[in-house]
C-alpha positions as a LaTeX table, in Angstrom:
\begin{tabular}{lrrr}
\hline
Residue & $x$ (\AA) & $y$ (\AA) & $z$ (\AA) \\
\hline
Unk1 & 97.85 & 115.34 & 78.88 \\
Unk2 & 101.29 & 114.11 & 79.90 \\
Unk3 & 100.59 & 110.87 & 78.04 \\
Unk4 & 99.92 & 112.78 & 74.82 \\
Unk5 & 103.23 & 114.58 & 75.12 \\
Unk6 & 105.00 & 111.28 & 75.63 \\
Unk7 & 103.46 & 109.93 & 72.41 \\
Unk8 & 105.19 & 112.54 & 70.27 \\
Unk9 & 108.57 & 112.28 & 71.92 \\
Unk10 & 111.20 & 109.62 & 72.19 \\
Unk11 & 111.00 & 106.43 & 70.14 \\
Unk12 & 107.52 & 107.15 & 68.77 \\
Unk13 & 108.60 & 110.54 & 67.45 \\
Unk14 & 111.65 & 108.93 & 65.85 \\
Unk15 & 109.47 & 106.25 & 64.25 \\
Unk16 & 107.14 & 108.80 & 62.65 \\
Unk17 & 109.94 & 111.15 & 61.63 \\
Unk18 & 109.36 & 113.88 & 64.21 \\
Unk19 & 112.59 & 113.43 & 66.11 \\
Unk20 & 115.71 & 115.50 & 65.65 \\
Unk21 & 118.16 & 112.65 & 66.11 \\
Unk22 & 120.71 & 111.43 & 63.56 \\
Unk23 & 117.94 & 109.73 & 61.59 \\
Unk24 & 116.16 & 113.04 & 60.94 \\
Unk25 & 116.26 & 114.02 & 57.26 \\
Unk26 & 118.80 & 116.66 & 56.34 \\
Unk27 & 118.64 & 119.15 & 53.52 \\
Unk28 & 120.84 & 118.23 & 50.57 \\
Unk29 & 123.95 & 120.37 & 50.30 \\
Unk30 & 123.78 & 122.97 & 47.55 \\
Unk31 & 125.39 & 122.04 & 44.25 \\
Unk32 & 128.93 & 123.21 & 43.67 \\
Unk33 & 130.28 & 124.96 & 40.61 \\
Unk34 & 133.27 & 124.30 & 38.37 \\
Unk35 & 134.93 & 126.80 & 36.06 \\
Unk36 & 135.99 & 125.16 & 32.78 \\
Unk37 & 139.70 & 125.37 & 31.94 \\
Unk38 & 141.32 & 124.97 & 28.53 \\
Unk39 & 141.40 & 121.28 & 27.59 \\
Unk40 & 138.66 & 120.24 & 30.02 \\
Unk41 & 136.06 & 117.69 & 29.00 \\
Unk42 & 133.00 & 116.62 & 30.94 \\
Unk43 & 134.83 & 113.36 & 31.61 \\
Unk44 & 137.92 & 115.09 & 33.03 \\
Unk45 & 135.72 & 117.38 & 35.12 \\
Unk46 & 133.76 & 114.39 & 36.47 \\
Unk47 & 136.99 & 112.60 & 37.42 \\
Unk48 & 138.28 & 115.79 & 39.08 \\
Unk49 & 135.15 & 116.56 & 41.14 \\
Unk50 & 134.31 & 112.96 & 42.11 \\
Unk51 & 137.60 & 111.04 & 42.30 \\
Unk52 & 137.26 & 107.30 & 42.73 \\
Unk53 & 133.68 & 107.27 & 41.39 \\
Unk54 & 132.49 & 105.95 & 38.03 \\
Unk55 & 132.58 & 109.15 & 35.92 \\
Unk56 & 129.75 & 108.14 & 33.54 \\
Unk57 & 126.80 & 109.08 & 35.80 \\
Unk58 & 128.64 & 112.23 & 36.91 \\
Unk59 & 129.17 & 113.29 & 33.27 \\
Unk60 & 125.46 & 112.71 & 32.59 \\
Unk61 & 124.42 & 114.67 & 35.70 \\
Unk62 & 126.65 & 117.65 & 34.81 \\
Unk63 & 125.39 & 117.65 & 31.21 \\
Unk64 & 121.74 & 117.52 & 32.37 \\
Unk65 & 122.16 & 120.15 & 35.09 \\
Unk66 & 123.72 & 122.60 & 32.65 \\
Unk67 & 121.89 & 121.62 & 29.46 \\
Unk68 & 125.28 & 121.55 & 27.79 \\
Unk69 & 126.64 & 119.71 & 24.77 \\
Unk70 & 129.91 & 118.04 & 25.84 \\
Unk71 & 131.65 & 119.35 & 22.71 \\
Unk72 & 130.71 & 122.96 & 23.42 \\
Unk73 & 132.64 & 123.62 & 26.64 \\
Unk74 & 134.37 & 127.00 & 26.70 \\
Unk75 & 137.18 & 128.01 & 29.08 \\
Unk76 & 135.77 & 130.29 & 31.77 \\
Unk77 & 132.31 & 128.73 & 31.52 \\
Unk78 & 130.81 & 128.01 & 34.94 \\
Unk79 & 129.11 & 124.63 & 35.34 \\
Unk80 & 126.84 & 123.50 & 38.12 \\
Unk81 & 128.02 & 120.20 & 39.57 \\
Unk82 & 125.11 & 118.36 & 41.20 \\
Unk83 & 125.80 & 116.95 & 44.66 \\
Unk84 & 124.56 & 113.53 & 43.60 \\
Unk85 & 124.40 & 111.89 & 40.27 \\
\hline
\end{tabular}
């Protein structure tokens, strides 16, 4: 029986995804939200929430997540900002 326990621990467990080491999958963080301010565009929001990243995929992800027309943003509107784009 001890041999069976060894099979599901250590390197074998890591290889089949049963381990709890750094390689174990983690749940994705929940999406954040952004409250639209006067003058905001999806582009400016994307640049603000993901600085240093190409804003185009971020704009697309925000538009998809909120089913929003980029021209229809309203100050005070709360947008979901996906954690990955």
